[in-house]
N, C-alpha and C positions, 0 to 999 in steps of 0.2 A: 504494499500499499504506500502510496505517496506520502512524504514526510509532512506535508502541510495538513493531513488529515489527523494527525497524531493528537492535538491538543484538543479538538471536540470529543474525540473518543476518550481521552481522559477525563473530562467533564462528565460523560456519560458513565464512567465507573464510579465517578463521585455522586452522582445522581442516583444510582442503583441503590435500592433498600434491599436488594437480595443477593446472595452470594453468586449464584449463577447468573432473542429478538423474531333479406334479401329474398331474409329467406322466408319466403312465402309457403306455407305448407299445406294445409287445406283450409278452404273458408267455411267449412262446415262449422267449425267451433269458432265463438267470438274471441277467445282467448288463445293466443300462442305465447307458451311459456317455456323457457329454458335457459340454462345458464348461459350468459352472454360472452363467456371466455372460450367456448367450445370449438373445435375445429370446424371449418367452413365445410368439410367434406362429409360431415355427420350428419345423419337423419335428426330432424328436429321434433320436439313433442308437440302433439296437438291437444291443446286443453291444458286445464290445471294440472300441474305436477302432482304427482301422487305421493312420491317418495323422495327422502334425501337419504344417499348413502356416505356415511360418514367414516372416513379412514381413521382408525383411533390407536393410539400409543398403549400399549400395556404398561402398568404402573406395579413396581414391586410392592407386594403386600396388599393390593387391591385386586379383589375378584380373582379371577383366575390368572392374572398377572401378564396376560399375553395380548398382543396386537390383535385388532378385530375389524371387522367391517359391521357397522352398526346401521340398520335400516330404521328410519324413522318416518311415519306417517304425516304427511303435510297437506293432505286434502282436507279444507274445513268442513266438507261433506261427508267425511268419513266419521264412524263412531270411536275411531282409534286416533284421530286428529292430535297432533302433538305428543303422541306415544312411541316408545320403542317397540316395533313389531318384530324385530328379529336381530341377533347378534351373532356372527360367525367367527370364532377365533383361528388364527393361522398357526399358532404354535412358535411360542418364545417371543422375545422382544427385538424386533429388527429395525428400530428407528421408523416406523410407518410414516409415510410423508405425503406424497402426491399419487394420483390415480387418474386414470383417463379411459373413455370407451375407444373401442374399435369403430371404424366408419359406419358399420351396419348397426351399432350401438348395441349388439348382442352380448358383448363380453366388456368387462372392465378389469383393466390392468392396473395394479397397484404395487408400488415398490417400498423397499425397506433401505435406507441410507447407509445402515451399518452392516447388515449380513450380505447386501447386494442381492437380496431373493426378490423375483418377481411373482406376485401373484395373481392368476386370471380367475374371475369370477364369471359364471354365467348368470346374467341379469335378465335374460329374457324367457327362459322355462317358467320362472315364478318370480315377477318383478318384487313380490313382498319378502321373499325368501331367496337371495342369492346362495349360489352353490360355488364352492371352490373346486375348480376343475384341472386346474395345473399349475403347479409351482415350478419356476425355472430356477434352478441353483448354480448354474455354470455362467452366469452373466460375465463375471470378471474374465474368466477363462477365453470364453467364445468371442468377446469384445477386444482381446489383446490387450487387457489391463485397465479398463475404465471401470472406476468405483463411484458408488453413490448414485443409482439410477433415481432421478428426479422427475422429470416432466415426462409422462407417457402420451404421446400425442398422434391422433389418428390422420395418416394419409391413405389414399386408395389402397385398400388391400393390405396394409402395413401398418406398423407401429414404429414410430421414431422416439428414441428415449435419449434425454440429455444426461450426461454424467455430471458430477461435482468434483470428482477426484480421480486418483489412478492409484495402482497397486506398487508403484515404485518407490515413490517419497510421500505418499498420503497427502499431497499439496494440491493446488487447485488446478493443474494441468490436467485436461480431460478432453472428452470428445462426444460424438452424437452416434447413437448405435441404432440400426435399423433392423426390425424383426418382421417376419410375415404375420399376418394375423392368427395363423395357427401355432406360432410360437417357434419358429425355426429362425436361427440367425442369418442375415443378410450381409452386413457390410458395417464398419466402423469409420467415421469422418472425425479426425482429430482436429481440434480447434488451432489454428493458427498462432503462431509464437513468433518474437523476434528471431529465433534461431531456424524457423521454417515457416515462413509466410506463406508458402503453398500459393503463390501467385497473387495473393490478396494485397490490396493497397492500404497500407498503414498511414492513417491520416493524422494521427496526434503522437503521444508519448509512449503509448503502451500497445503491447500484442502480447498478453500475458497468458493467453491459452486456456483460460478460466471458462466455466460453463454454468448454467442455471436453467433458466426458462428457453421455451421456444413458441414462436408463433408464425403464422405463414400469411400471405396475401398471393392467393394462386393467380389472380388475374395480372399481378405484376412480376411474376415468377421470382417472388420473395420470400425468404425465409431469414429470420432473425434470431440469435441467440444472445441471452444476457449473461452475467457472471457473478459468481458468490465466493465461496471458499472452499478449502478441501477438508477431507475427512479429519485432519489433525486439529482443525478448529471447531467444525461443527459437532464433533462428539467430545468436545472440552467443556467443562464447567464454565459457564459465561463470566463469572466473576473473576475466575482465574484467567481467561484468556485476556479480559479487559486490561488486566494488569501485566501482561505479557507484551513488551514492546516488539518482538519478533513475530509473534501470533498476529498481532494486529497490522503488521505490514502485508499478512497473506490474505488480503481480500481483492477481489476482481474490481476493473475500473473500464470495462469495455463493454460494447455491444458490437456483434459481427454480423454482417449482411453477408448471406449466402444466396448463391443460385439455387432455387428450389428443385428444378428438375435434376440438375448435375450433382448437387451437394458441394459444390465448388465454392470457398470463400472469397468474396469479391472486395470485401471492405471492412476495415476494423476502425470503430469509432471510439474515442475517449469520452466514457460516461463515469466520471470518478465518484467513488462511493459505494459499490457494491449495487449495481442495477439488478432488481429482482425481476418480478414478474412482468411480461409484455402482454398489451392488450391492443389489438388491432380494430380500426375503425370497420363499420359494417357497410356504409354507404357505398354505391357501386362506383362514385366517382371521389371518395375519400381515401387517398392514397398516404395514410399515415398510421402510426402506433404510437402508444406511449409506455413509458416504464418509469419506476420510481426509484430513487437512490436510497437505500437504507441508511447509510451513514452521513449523507450529506442532505438529506429531507429536501430532494426537489423532485419535480416533475420534468421528465425530458420527454420531447417530442421527435420521432424519429420518422423523417418525412420525405417524400418525392419532390424535388425543386422543378422549375418551370423547364430546366432543360433535361428533365428526366434522370437526374442524378439523386441518390439518397444521401441525407444530411441528419445530424443530430444536433439539438439544440435544447439546452435548459430553459424551460419557459414559466415555472413557478416554483415558490417555495411552499412546503406543507408544514403548516404550523410555525414554530419558531425554531429554525436550524439550529441555533445556539443551544437550544435545550435538548437536542438529539432526540426527537419523538420516536424515531426508528420507524419509519414507514415500512409496511410489510406487503400485504396483499392490496391489489387494486381491481376494481371490476367496472367496465365499460358499459353505458346503456347501448340497446340495440338501435336507439335512434341518433346515436354518436352526440348526445347533447349534455350527458352526465357523466362524470367518472368519480367513483367511490374510492377513498383512499382510507386504508386502516393503519394506525399507528399503534405499536405495541407497548410503548413504554406508559403512555398515558391511557390506554384503553379506549381511544376514539376512533370513530369514523367520521369522515369529511367527505362531503358532497362538492364537487366543483362543476361549475358550467364551463364546457369545453366547445361550446358553439363555435367559437373562435380558437380552434386548437392551438394557435401561437399565443394565446393569452388566456390560459385558464384562470378563472375566479371562484375563491371558495365562497359557497351560498349557503352552507348548513353545517354544523356539526353536533355529534351526540356520542355522549360517553356509553360505551357498550358494557364494559365491566373493568377490573382491575387490570386485566390484560387482553388483548383482541389480536387475532392474526387474520384469519381467512374471511373473505366476504363474497358472496354469489348472489346475483341479482336475475330475477325472472325476464324473460323476453319482453313482457309487456310493460316492465318497470315498476310493477305494483307490489312486490314482494322482495325482501332483502333478508339473508340468512348470514349468521356470524358463528364462527367458532373461534376456539381460544389459545390453543397450543401452537407454540412456534418450533421448538424442539426440546427433547426432554430434558437436556442439560442447561436449556437457556431459559425455560420457563420461571416464573418468579417463584419465590419461595412461601411458605407459611400460607396466611389467608389471602394473600394476593395470588396465590395460585389458583384462581377459579377455572375450572373446567366446564365448558358448557356448548351447547347450540342453541342459539336464540332466533327466533323468527320474527320478522317486524313487516308491517304494512307500510307503503310509500305513498303518500298522497301528492307529492310534488313540491311539499312545503315541510313536513315534518315526518319523523318515524314514529309508529305505534306498535308497541311490542304484543304479540299476539300468544307466545308462549315461549318457555325457557326449559331445557332439560340439563340438570345438574349431572354431568358424566362422573364425578366423584362420588357423590351420593348413590348413584345407580351402581357402582362399582364397575364402570365400563372403561375408565382410563382418562388419557388426555385426547380432547376432540380436536383434530387437526383439520384435514382436507374434506370438501363434501362435493358431490354431484348428485345431478337430479334424475329420477326415473319416473316412468309412467306407464299405466296399462296400454294407452293409447298407441304406444309403439309396437305392441305386439298383439294385434287383434284376437287371436285366439284365446288370450288369457284375459280379455277384458270381462269386467262384470257387465251383465245385460244391457243396463243404461248406457253403456259406453261403446256399443258393437258397432255405431254408426260412424265412430271416429278412426280415421286411417292416417298413418304417418307417410310422408313423401320425403324424399331427399330434395336438397336445393338443386 
């Protein structure tokens, strides 16, 4: 990490009170609901989402202590609304982190950052009760040394998986790994570094080779990756890491532009301070994506200029950067007018008006809990969901270690809470990432009242 970022991080250590961060489907239904961060290749949900699948970290001494996929009923018309209807443990604690559907949305892939296992769930046979159908245990060997499977993202007939680390030094050098939908390894694409730019244009000071998230804009043949930190940092106690000057140098400062079809890296942008989630605009003429930097508390715009070249620009602050609120997850509205930004340290979500993507304006903020991490918004923009856990060793301690799924309605002006599930009280573990499910995707499994709803790909 660049030396100019050390002082804010030292302030963060002092501040810590804990030891340990288009698509139209069918017009039969009046509401089209889905996570707005999903792959554009993916089938969309018709109607109200029925379930949220929460990928959850096991906690020693709590319940069965294992990572699990927790299914919550989120349809207000259901007698089980706001209740856990299934919980499927996968064996051990793997540092459960992110999950993503295949393009046909029949299977959900979920990764473990510590053990490097990939768990594949059947979510179409019975959406209310997913089944674990495959565990991939040779990810590191097959990929040639990639460690820390993070984003599992759908392309046609295949899954692309970003890594966070490698098995040589457990640092941030990593790559992108491709699999078929059936779980067969295809290829590894290493992120460019100063020592091996792979033909990419280095536009600034950094070519660190780090990885984190991945998103695509197929109409522009664009794939973007962001950067975070390696195994030696994300598995370290948060408080200890903050006090380790060498550890604090080991954070990513780049976003990489790739050719989507060839997987060739094209351009490396300086985006200082650990750019995390990437969210791309949905409008057919909106050629831009957003990311936020965890350590420097800024919103960045990655955009195509008038000459057809891609650029990166910091466009807004998130809260008071001097206080290091630690931005984590972001969610873009389907109309490209609102960007939700969660900040872990103060437990808040903020809504930014992004009608002008070059000048985001904060229009709302709300405290969700003592800590908050992930945010997912429905396709119609009326529902927003939040979970709490960042990493097992980075979550807050004591009473501030709140673990929850919370559901809110959004009327364009304020959030109103609909339900909250205490994952600690229910002995489920640490609630991390969530994705949506619906009967309407799989007509053979729908309740009679929903048999007239069908799903269609974009």
